[in-house]
N, C-alpha and C positions, 0 to 999 in steps of 0.2 A: 938435753931435754929441757925445754922452756915451759913456763908454768901454764900456758894455755894450749899446749900441744894436744891435738885431737879435739879441740873445742871450736865452737862457731860463735862469732860475735857479730852483731848487727849494730851499725851506727848510722843514725839519721843526720841529715845536714852535714854529710861527710865530704862535701866537695871542696871545702876550704876551712881555714881557721881551726877552732877547737875540734870540730868533727873530723877533719883530715888528720890532725895530730893524734887523735884517739884511735882512728883506724890504723894509722901507721904504727902506733905503740902496741896495739893488739897483735898486729902482724909480726912485729919484732919479738913478741913473746910466744909466737908459734901458732896463734889462732888463724883459722880461716875467717876472712872478714867479708861481710856484705856491706858494701858502700851504697848508701841510699841518699838521693838528692834529687832536686828538680832539674839541675843543669847537667845534661848528659855529657857534654864535652869535658867539663871539669871533673865529673865523676869518673870518666874513663881515664883521665890523667892520673887520678889517685890510684886507681886499680893498676895502671901501668907502673907507677912508682913502686908499688908493693911487689908486683911481679918481677921487676928488674932487680929487686933486692932478694929474690928467691922465695917470696911469700906467695900466698894464694888469696885472691880476692875476686869478688863478683859485683858488678854494678847493677842496681835496679833503680830505674827512674821512678820517683814517687813524690807526690805532694801530700804531706801528712795531714792536711786539713780535709782530705777526701777519703771517705771510708773505703771506697773501692780500691784506691791506690794502696792503702795500708794493708788491707786484706791480701791483695796481690803480692805485696812486698814480703809478707811473712810466708805466704805459700811458695813464693819463688825461693826463699831461703831454704825451706824444708826440701823443696824439689832438688835444689842444687847440692846441698850439703847433708841432708837427711836429719838434721837436728838444729836446735838453737840452745845455747848455753848462757849467753850474755847479751844484753841490749843496752845501748846508750841512746836515749832520746834527746838529741841535741838540737834538732831543727828548730829555728826560731827567727823572728823578724823583729826589727826595732820599733816600727810604727812611728807615729809623730813624736818629735822631740821639741822642747822649748815651746810647748803648746798648752795653755791652761785647759783644764778638763772640759769646760763648757764650749771650747772651740774645737774639740775633737769631733769629727763627723761620725755618724753611725757606721758608714762604710769602713772608716779607719778602725773604729773600735772592733767591728765584727771580724775584720781581717786579722788583727792581732790576736784576738781570742781564738779564732779558728786555727791558726798555726800554733801559737805558743801554749795554749791550754787544751783545747779540743784535740789538737794533734797529739799531745802527750797521752791523753786519755785513749784515743783511738789506737795508738801504738801499743799501749799496755793491754788494751782489750784483746788484741790479736796476738801479742807476744806471750802473754801469760799462759794460755792453753798450750802453746808450743813448748814453753819452758817446763811446765808441769809434766807434759808428756815425756820429757827426757829426764825426769826426776828432780827438777828444780833448777836453780841457777841464780842469776842476779840481774837486776835492772838498775841503771842510774839515769835519773832525769836531770836535765840541766835547768836550774832555776837562775838566781842572780842575787847579788847583794840587795837589789831592789825588790827581792821577794822576802827580805828580812827587815827592811826599813823603807820608808817612803822615798820615792824619787824626788830629787831636788832640781831636776832639769826639765820640768814640764813633760814628764814621761809617764803619765798616769795609766794609760792603757797597758803599756809594757809592764809596769810595776804590778798592776792588778793581776795580770796573767801569771806573773812569776810567783806572787803570793799564792795564787791558785795551784801552781805546780807543787809548791811546798805542802799544801794541805792534801792534795791528791796523792802525793808520794807517801806521806805519813799514814794516810788512811789505807792505802793499798798495802803498805808494809804490815799493818795490823791484820788485814784480811788474809794475807798469804804467808806470813812468816812461819806459821806452824806447818806449812806444806813444803818447806825446803826452798822457798823462794825469798830472797832478800831484795828489798827495794829501797834505795837511798837516792839522795840528790846532792849535787854540788851547787854552791852559790858563788860563781866567779865574780870577782871585782872587774874593774876595767882591764881588759885583756886584749892584746894586739890581735886584730882580725880585720876582715873586710868592714865589719860594723864599727870597729874602733881603730881608726887609721890616723895616727898623728901626722902623717905626711900629706894629708889633704890640705889644700890652701886654707890658712886661718885656723887649723885644728890644733896645732902644737900647743899654743898658749892655753886653749880650753882644756886639753888633757893634763897639762901641768897643774892647773887649778883643781881639776877633779881628783888627780892622784894625791895632791896635797891634802885634800879634804877626806878622801876615802881609803887611802892606803898608808898604813903605818910604815911601810918600806919606801913610800914616796916614789913609786914607779909603776908603770904599767906591767901587768903580768904577761907571760908568754904562753902561747897555746899549749906548748909541751908541758908546762907546769900544771895546767888544768887536766890535761890528758893523763898525766901520771896519777893524779888523784882518782880519776874515774876508773882507770884500769886497776888500781889498788882496791877500790871498792868492789870490783867484780871478782877479785882474787880470793883464794883461800885464806890469805893473810887477814882479810876482813870478815872472817866467817861468823863473827858474833856482832856484826854491825848491821843494824836493820832499822829503817825509819829515821836515819840520821840525815842532817843537812850540813854538809861540810863546806864551810866558807873557804874559798881559795882566793884571797883578796889582799894578801900582804899584811893583814891585821888592821884593826880599827885605828883611825887617825884621830885619837882623842887628846893628844898632847896639847898643853897650853903654852909651849915655849918654842 
């Protein structure tokens, strides 16, 4: 018997990277997993990977910035599996980088806020009633180290959205903690994914500099390391953890030598 047997977990942005790793980890622990993403082909691949390993998963195509998509996503989860026990709100976009804030366009700003911040709010808005109907559960929102400190790479819209995720998470944790619903966040450092790919031309040196500046372990994280933290926060092992923001970043790089 694995720790999430008989439970249902919903993961957004689950077609690759941290989301895929988290969906896979839930499945390994016995959960039935709803894989939510915009890309149907990639989402279907994740579902097939879980099925091939003997797990159970279901793909729902959804853009978390659209209220109708999110409402349909949660309804499809309940229709397919009858309940919801855990949700990981991971979907996010990078937005403009290496761009001073006055050079960010209104369209760029709105797109980042729509996915990274409004999307998390919309997901919680529809997930929370479903979780409470089943007696409670856990939500993990994905923030960033740039939700705890300013971005140093001209990434103001992203950083602002992630600071918002932290505030939203802690406020929701206060609202619902007494109802058997725990709401936490993780703040990943630079972690290998489609967004953080050191194999892109010219990217390796940039990520060496960023990890030296932001990771006490002086390396990029792996998606599985963030996934382990998110699944733990949803587990009974974290039963008195609520409103926390867990940095998964290799530790601060504050050394002077």
